[in-house]
C-alpha positions in Angstrom: -74.6 -90.2 -78.5 -74.8 -94.0 -79.2 -77.5 -95.1 -81.6 -78.4 -98.0 -79.3 -77.3 -99.0 -75.8 -74.7 -101.7 -75.6 -75.1 -102.2 -71.9 -76.6 -103.2 -69.8 -77.7 -106.2 -71.8 -81.4 -105.9 -71.0 -81.4 -102.3 -72.2 -79.9 -103.5 -75.5 -82.4 -106.3 -75.9 -85.3 -103.9 -75.2 -84.1 -101.5 -77.9 -83.9 -104.3 -80.4 -87.4 -105.6 -79.5 -88.8 -102.1 -79.9 -87.3 -101.7 -83.3 -88.3 -105.0 -84.9 -91.7 -103.5 -86.0 -90.1 -100.2 -86.9 -87.7 -101.9 -89.3 -90.3 -104.3 -90.7 -93.1 -101.7 -91.2 -91.6 -100.2 -94.4 -88.1 -101.5 -94.8 -87.6 -100.0 -98.3 -88.2 -96.5 -96.9 -85.2 -96.9 -94.5 -82.9 -98.7 -97.0 -83.7 -102.3 -95.9 -85.1 -105.2 -97.8 -87.9 -107.3 -96.1 -85.3 -110.2 -95.8 -82.9 -107.9 -94.0 -85.6 -106.8 -91.6 -86.6 -110.4 -91.1 -83.0 -111.3 -90.3 -82.8 -108.7 -87.6 -86.1 -110.0 -86.1 -84.7 -113.6 -86.1 -81.4 -112.5 -84.6 -83.3 -110.8 -81.7 -85.5 -113.9 -81.1 -82.5 -116.2 -81.1 -80.6 -113.9 -78.6 -83.8 -113.5 -76.4 -84.2 -117.3 -76.3 -80.6 -117.9 -75.5 -80.7 -115.3 -72.6 -83.8 -117.0 -71.3 -82.2 -120.4 -71.4 -79.1 -119.0 -69.6 -81.3 -117.6 -66.8 -83.1 -121.0 -66.4 -79.8 -122.8 -66.4 -78.5 -120.4 -63.7 -81.5 -121.1 -61.6 -81.2 -124.8 -62.2 -77.5 -124.7 -61.3 -78.2 -122.8 -58.0 -80.9 -125.3 -57.1 -78.6 -128.2 -57.9 -75.8 -126.5 -55.8 -78.3 -126.0 -52.9 -79.4 -129.6 -53.1 -75.8 -130.9 -53.2 -74.8 -128.8 -50.3 -77.8 -130.0 -48.2 -77.0 -133.6 -49.2 -73.4 -133.4 -48.2 -74.4 -131.7 -44.9 -76.8 -134.5 -44.2 -74.2 -137.1 -45.0 -71.7 -135.4 -42.7 -74.2 -135.7 -39.8 -74.9 -139.3 -40.7 -71.2 -140.1 -40.8 -70.6 -138.4 -37.4 -73.6 -140.2 -35.8 -72.5 -143.6 -37.3 -68.9 -143.2 -36.1 -70.1 -142.2 -32.6 -72.3 -145.4 -32.5 -69.3 -147.5 -33.5 -67.1 -145.9 -30.9 -69.7 -146.3 -28.2 -70.1 -150.0 -29.0 -66.3 -150.5 -29.0 -66.1 -148.7 -25.6 -69.0 -150.4 -23.9 -67.9 -153.9 -25.1 -64.3 -153.1 -24.4 -63.4 -154.5 -27.8 -60.7 -152.5 -29.6 -61.0 -154.9 -32.6 -64.2 -153.1 -33.5 -62.2 -150.2 -34.9 -60.3 -152.4 -37.3 -63.5 -154.1 -38.4 -65.1 -150.7 -39.1 -61.9 -149.5 -40.8 -61.8 -146.4 -38.6 -58.8 -145.3 -36.4 -59.0 -146.1 -32.7 -59.0 -143.0 -30.5 -55.7 -142.0 -29.0 -55.1 -142.9 -25.4 -55.9 -139.9 -23.3 -52.8 -138.1 -22.0 -52.6 -138.0 -18.3 -53.5 -134.6 -16.8 -50.6 -133.2 -14.8 -50.8 -132.6 -11.1 -52.5 -129.4 -9.9 -50.6 -126.2 -9.5 -49.2 -124.5 -6.5 -51.4 -122.1 -4.6 -49.9 -118.6 -4.5 -50.9 -115.0 -3.8 -52.5 -115.9 -0.5 -54.4 -113.1 1.2 -55.9 -113.1 4.7 -58.9 -111.6 6.4 -60.1 -111.8 10.0 -63.8 -111.5 11.0 -63.8 -108.7 13.7 -66.5 -110.4 15.8 -65.8 -114.2 15.6 -62.0 -114.0 14.9 -62.4 -116.5 12.1 -59.5 -116.4 9.6 -60.4 -116.4 5.9 -57.7 -117.4 3.4 -57.9 -116.7 -0.3 -55.4 -117.6 -3.0 -54.8 -118.2 -6.7 -53.8 -121.4 -8.4 -53.1 -122.1 -12.0 -54.1 -125.7 -12.8 -53.5 -127.7 -16.0 -56.0 -127.2 -18.9 -58.8 -129.7 -18.8 -58.3 -130.4 -15.1 -61.5 -130.5 -13.0 -62.4 -131.7 -9.6 -59.5 -129.9 -7.8 -59.8 -129.6 -4.0 -57.5 -127.6 -1.7 -56.3 -129.0 1.6 -55.6 -126.4 4.3 -53.2 -127.2 7.1 -52.3 -125.1 10.2 -49.5 -125.0 12.7 -49.4 -123.0 16.0 -46.6 -122.4 18.4 -45.6 -125.7 20.1 -46.6 -127.9 17.2 -43.9 -129.4 15.1 -46.0 -130.5 12.1 -48.9 -128.9 10.2 -52.3 -130.2 11.1 -55.2 -130.8 8.8 -57.8 -128.1 9.2 -60.2 -128.7 6.3 -60.6 -129.1 2.5 -62.5 -126.9 0.0 -63.3 -127.0 -3.7 -63.0 -123.2 -3.9 -59.9 -121.0 -3.8 -60.9 -119.7 -0.4 -61.3 -121.2 3.1 -62.5 -119.9 6.4 -60.9 -121.3 9.5 -63.5 -120.9 12.3 -61.7 -123.3 14.6 -58.7 -121.1 15.4 -58.9 -120.1 19.0 -57.5 -116.7 20.0 -54.4 -116.7 22.2 -51.3 -117.6 20.2 -49.4 -114.6 18.9 -48.8 -116.3 15.6 -50.3 -119.0 13.3 -49.0 -120.6 10.1 -50.9 -122.1 7.2 -50.1 -124.1 4.1 -52.4 -124.9 1.2 -52.1 -127.8 -1.2 -54.1 -128.6 -4.3 -55.3 -132.2 -4.8 -57.1 -133.9 -7.7 -57.8 -137.6 -7.5 -54.5 -139.3 -6.6 -52.4 -136.4 -7.7 -51.2 -133.7 -5.3 -49.6 -130.4 -6.3 -46.8 -128.6 -4.6 -47.5 -127.2 -1.1 -47.8 -123.4 -1.0 -45.2 -121.3 0.7 -45.9 -121.1 4.4 -48.1 -118.2 5.3 -47.1 -116.8 8.7 -49.7 -114.7 10.5 -48.3 -112.5 13.3 -50.6 -110.2 15.2 -48.5 -107.1 14.7 -47.4 -105.0 11.5 -48.2 -106.6 8.1 -46.4 -108.1 5.0 -47.6 -110.7 2.5 -45.9 -113.9 1.2 -43.1 -113.5 -1.3 -42.9 -116.3 -3.9 -40.1 -118.7 -3.0 -39.9 -117.6 0.6 -41.9 -118.1 3.8 -44.6 -115.5 3.8 -45.8 -113.3 6.6 -49.1 -111.6 7.3 -49.0 -109.3 10.2 -51.3 -106.6 11.6 -54.5 -108.5 11.1 -56.2 -106.5 13.8 -57.0 -104.1 11.0 -58.2 -106.8 8.5 -61.9 -106.9 7.7 
């Protein structure tokens, strides 16, 4: 069994504190001189003071670290706000020289967003009462693109060209103008954004008989719509 604890440190310090009076009470009876007992007491006090100073320094260091972190964070926000103000001024005054004067890099010219994608996977539904034809499709557009519209065109027997039917901002469209009578009707869909148009979809052919859907790269067919919801 150890005579005194060596760890943790606080347990060792407490043991030494408790034995100062024990050693100084009658040092000769335990083989010590008064000077030796006093040396032990002084060593304890020195160690106690040093540990206390270390704790205070640790707290001061943590406080200084927190203050420095907060200061740098505040500076980052100020730098961001200041650069934004400079960029806004350069943009609103249309003066690129502002960037050189402020010694900050001018923003890169925005890359043009590619044209929209091609509508694919077209599905068809027919309202049983009104006969309106609803088209739905998928279309993968470039990242960052917004404001894409879809132009729907239709061709019926006797027409040589596809005719404009409507435009939608969604990937679905209901044609309520198709009049029953023709035994077939064809549709194409094309994505448009600003002045850029994407490739026209494969032709969707709707025959009012048995069904099949468009195959990528070929003219599609959708038959048997009497059973579509």
